[in-house]
Steps between C-alpha positions, in 0.01 A plus 500: 500500500643840408604720792281786376180294457201698624183291540285815508620586148407152384151543651463832314591327172223247559253786561614661174458170314147459635409847372664426163285188463191701588580762232608248236270473201384181339650394169254460214415133552169321523353181632676267742832685462338822623360322806840342567671842484235658726541221756878536497471877546272446800746256654796728431323793662397293801850362554680833452249689716525242778879521504473878479307492829754277672708595799861394446770411748844346478611285790819295493520548123144374439252729326153459645192654340189518718166548328191539715223311319239546772185686395499865602 
């Protein structure tokens, strides 16, 4: 792990990726391919947004991401 690794910066990149997925347009495809792309975009957004909400810590060289999945 690089000495200058900042987990908060990594979390910010995940937030940025989630927003990029949200803003991304659909290519001009139809039928099952369109549904496949839509589903993948939903999963990408969900994954990136979840990691963007994580709390990061490094203990003994181990990066731990905590994501609270309890309903608000």
